[in-house]
C-alpha positions as CSV (number, residue, x, y, z in Angstrom):
1,M,0.2,-0.3,0.0
2,S,0.9,3.7,-0.8
3,L,1.5,6.0,1.4
4,S,0.0,8.6,-1.8
5,N,-3.0,6.2,-2.3
6,L,-4.5,5.8,1.3
7,N,-8.9,6.1,1.7
8,L,-9.0,9.2,3.6
9,K,-12.1,8.4,3.6
10,N,-11.8,5.9,5.8
11,V,-12.7,6.5,9.8
12,S,-9.6,4.4,10.6
13,L,-6.9,6.6,9.3
14,S,-4.3,5.8,11.5
15,E,-4.6,2.0,11.0
16,Q,-4.5,2.5,7.3
17,I,-1.2,4.6,7.7
18,Y,0.1,1.3,10.2
19,N,-0.4,-0.8,7.4
20,A,1.1,1.3,4.9
21,L,4.1,2.1,6.8
22,K,4.4,-1.8,8.0
23,E,4.2,-3.4,4.7
24,Q,7.4,-0.6,4.1
25,I,9.4,-1.4,6.4
26,I,8.9,-5.2,5.6
27,N,9.1,-4.8,2.2
28,G,12.4,-3.1,2.5
29,E,11.2,0.5,1.2
30,L,11.7,1.8,5.1
31,K,15.3,0.6,6.6
32,P,16.5,-0.3,9.3
33,G,17.8,2.5,12.1
34,E,15.5,5.0,9.2
35,R,14.0,7.6,11.2
36,L,10.6,8.2,11.0
37,V,9.4,11.8,11.2
38,I,5.9,12.8,12.1
39,D,5.5,15.8,10.0
40,K,7.3,14.7,6.7
41,L,5.5,11.6,6.8
42,A,1.9,14.0,7.3
43,S,3.3,16.0,4.5
44,Q,3.5,12.8,2.3
45,I,0.3,12.0,3.1
46,G,-1.6,15.0,3.1
47,V,-3.0,14.5,6.9
48,S,-2.8,16.1,9.6
49,S,0.1,14.7,12.5
50,T,-2.7,13.2,14.7
51,P,-3.1,9.9,12.7
52,V,0.1,9.7,11.9
53,R,1.3,9.6,15.3
54,D,-0.8,7.4,16.4
55,A,0.1,4.8,13.3
56,L,3.6,5.0,14.9
57,R,2.2,4.3,18.3
58,L,1.0,1.6,16.4
59,L,4.3,0.7,14.7
60,I,6.0,1.0,17.9
61,S,3.6,-1.1,19.6
62,A,3.9,-4.3,16.8
63,G,7.5,-4.2,17.4
64,Y,7.9,-2.5,13.9
65,A,9.9,1.1,15.4
66,E,11.3,1.8,18.3
67,K,11.3,5.1,20.7
68,R,14.9,6.7,21.5
69,P,15.8,8.6,24.5
70,N,15.3,12.3,22.1
71,D,11.4,10.9,21.4
72,S,12.7,10.7,18.0
73,I,11.4,7.1,16.5
74,F,12.8,4.6,14.4
75,V,12.5,1.5,12.2
76,I,13.8,-1.1,14.8
77,E,17.5,-2.4,14.2
78,L,17.6,-5.6,16.0
79,S,21.2,-7.3,16.9
80,K,22.3,-10.7,17.7
81,D,21.1,-11.1,21.6
82,D,17.7,-9.4,20.0
83,V,17.4,-12.0,17.6
84,I,18.4,-14.9,20.3
85,E,15.7,-13.6,23.1
86,L,13.2,-13.2,20.9
87,F,13.4,-17.3,19.4
88,D,14.2,-18.4,22.6
89,M,11.0,-16.6,23.6
90,R,9.2,-17.9,20.2
91,E,10.3,-21.5,21.5
92,V,8.4,-21.1,25.1
93,I,4.8,-19.3,24.0
94,E,4.5,-21.6,21.0
95,G,5.2,-24.4,22.3
96,L,2.5,-23.8,25.0
97,A,0.5,-23.1,22.3
98,V,0.8,-26.2,20.7
99,R,0.7,-28.3,23.1
100,L,-2.8,-26.2,24.5
101,V,-4.1,-26.3,20.9
102,T,-3.7,-30.0,20.8
103,Q,-4.7,-30.7,24.1
104,K,-8.5,-29.1,22.7
105,I,-8.1,-31.5,19.9
106,N,-8.0,-34.6,21.7
107,N,-10.9,-32.7,24.0
108,Q,-12.8,-32.6,20.3
109,E,-13.0,-29.0,20.7
110,I,-11.2,-27.7,18.1
111,N,-12.2,-28.2,14.4
112,T,-9.2,-29.6,12.2
113,D,-9.7,-28.9,9.0
114,E,-7.9,-25.9,8.8
115,L,-4.9,-28.2,9.8
116,R,-5.6,-31.1,7.3
117,N,-5.9,-28.4,4.6
118,L,-2.3,-26.9,5.6
119,K,-0.6,-30.2,5.7
120,K,-1.8,-31.1,2.0
121,E,-0.2,-27.3,0.9
122,F,3.0,-29.0,2.8
123,E,3.3,-31.9,1.2
124,K,2.4,-31.0,-2.5
125,K,5.3,-28.9,-1.7
126,E,7.3,-31.5,-0.5
127,K,6.6,-33.7,-3.6
128,E,7.4,-30.0,-6.0
129,F,11.0,-29.2,-4.4
130,L,11.5,-33.6,-4.9
131,A,11.0,-32.9,-8.1
132,G,13.3,-30.1,-8.5
133,S,11.7,-26.9,-7.4
134,R,13.5,-24.4,-4.7
135,D,10.7,-22.2,-3.8
136,V,11.3,-21.7,0.1
137,P,7.6,-22.1,1.4
138,H,7.9,-19.3,4.0
139,K,4.3,-18.3,2.9
140,L,2.7,-21.5,4.4
141,D,5.8,-21.1,7.6
142,V,3.9,-18.2,8.3
143,E,0.5,-19.5,7.8
144,L,1.0,-22.6,10.0
145,H,2.1,-20.4,13.5
146,D,-0.3,-18.4,12.2
147,L,-3.0,-20.7,12.5
148,V,-1.6,-22.1,16.1
149,R,-1.4,-19.0,17.3
150,R,-5.2,-18.3,16.3
151,L,-6.2,-21.8,17.8
152,A,-4.6,-21.4,21.0
153,P,-7.5,-21.3,23.1
154,N,-5.7,-18.7,25.8
155,K,-6.0,-14.9,24.6
156,R,-2.9,-13.5,26.8
157,L,-0.9,-15.8,24.7
158,R,-2.1,-15.5,21.4
159,K,-1.7,-11.4,22.3
160,Q,2.1,-12.0,23.5
161,I,3.3,-14.7,20.1
162,D,1.3,-11.7,17.9
163,L,3.6,-9.5,19.3
164,I,7.3,-11.3,19.3
165,M,6.2,-13.1,15.6
166,N,5.8,-9.8,14.3
167,Q,9.2,-9.0,15.4
168,T,10.4,-12.1,13.9
169,Y,9.2,-12.1,10.4
170,S,10.7,-8.2,10.6
171,I,14.4,-10.1,11.0
172,R,13.3,-12.5,8.1
173,N,11.7,-9.9,5.7
174,M,13.7,-6.6,6.6
175,Q,16.9,-6.8,9.1
176,H,19.4,-7.6,6.3
177,R,17.4,-7.9,3.8
178,N,20.1,-9.0,0.8
179,K,21.6,-11.3,3.0
180,I,18.7,-13.0,3.9
181,S,17.5,-13.3,0.2
182,K,21.1,-14.8,-0.6
183,Y,21.3,-16.9,2.1
184,L,18.0,-18.6,1.3
185,D,18.8,-18.7,-2.4
186,N,21.7,-20.8,-1.6
187,K,20.6,-22.6,1.1
188,R,20.9,-26.4,1.7
189,N,18.3,-28.3,-0.4
190,E,18.5,-30.7,2.4
191,R,17.4,-28.4,5.2
192,L,14.4,-26.7,2.6
193,L,13.4,-30.2,2.3
194,Q,13.5,-31.0,6.4
195,E,11.9,-27.3,6.9
196,T,9.1,-28.6,4.9
197,R,9.1,-31.8,6.6
198,E,9.1,-30.3,10.1
199,H,5.9,-28.8,9.4
200,I,3.9,-31.8,7.9
201,S,5.2,-33.6,11.5
202,I,4.4,-30.9,13.5
203,I,1.0,-30.9,11.9
204,D,0.8,-34.7,12.5
205,K,1.6,-34.8,16.0
206,I,-1.0,-31.9,17.0
207,L,-4.0,-34.3,14.6
208,S,-2.6,-37.4,16.5
209,G,-3.1,-35.8,19.8
210,D,0.5,-36.7,21.2
211,T,0.7,-33.7,23.5
212,D,4.3,-33.8,24.2
213,A,5.5,-34.7,20.7
214,A,4.0,-31.6,19.2
215,E,5.3,-29.4,21.8
216,N,8.4,-30.7,21.4
217,M,8.3,-30.8,17.5
218,M,7.6,-26.7,17.3
219,R,10.6,-25.8,19.6
220,Q,13.0,-27.9,18.0
221,H,11.4,-26.6,14.5
222,I,12.1,-22.9,16.5
223,R,15.7,-23.7,17.5
224,N,16.5,-24.9,14.1
225,S,14.7,-21.6,12.2
226,K,17.3,-20.0,15.2
227,E,20.3,-21.7,14.4
228,D,20.0,-20.7,10.6
229,I,19.5,-17.3,11.3
230,L,22.7,-17.2,13.4
231,T,24.5,-19.3,11.4
232,Q,24.0,-17.8,7.6
233,V,22.8,-13.9,8.7
234,K,25.8,-11.7,10.3
235,I,23.7,-9.5,12.9
236,D,26.1,-7.8,14.5
């Protein structure tokens, strides 16, 4: 969404601006460490400073921007320690989310259609990969983690996952974007296949009702992802 193409008649203008800025951060138009100046953004869009200020508050809350001691706002920059902390948190809370979802499935309190359909997509991706495709299934990975979050029967847990996932996807999509893209292009074929199979295994464990196995598989998957990024992408 371009800042110049906002629907100014929409009541939630600040949310529109937030979504547009978030998209620019994710796709690399706004770089890590770039300053977000309220008056400049308001002038570009053609609005007052109030909705822009509100949009920047949303960016900060979602983990895409940060306010520094002088009250200036910048696109967030993540250090190696930040990456470790985020993935360690993800391992704990997403492991718990998978456990809770699996328990609900055991009690027949959750419809499993979405999980089964997503598994079919991963199996299709696995077959394509074995046939020679090297398309990285990142979109499906996002869908799996988001589905687990949505199915988790704990609203506070869902909120925390959402907050941490925003910053995690910022790492994948914007932090050192060129290096990550190059890394994904050259990533070992075995690891790409392994990731896809990990996703299938997570869903299998959930559907089987094995809470321990489902939690352990999710935790291992997130640990593997953390090691991939820390090993292949240089983050100071």
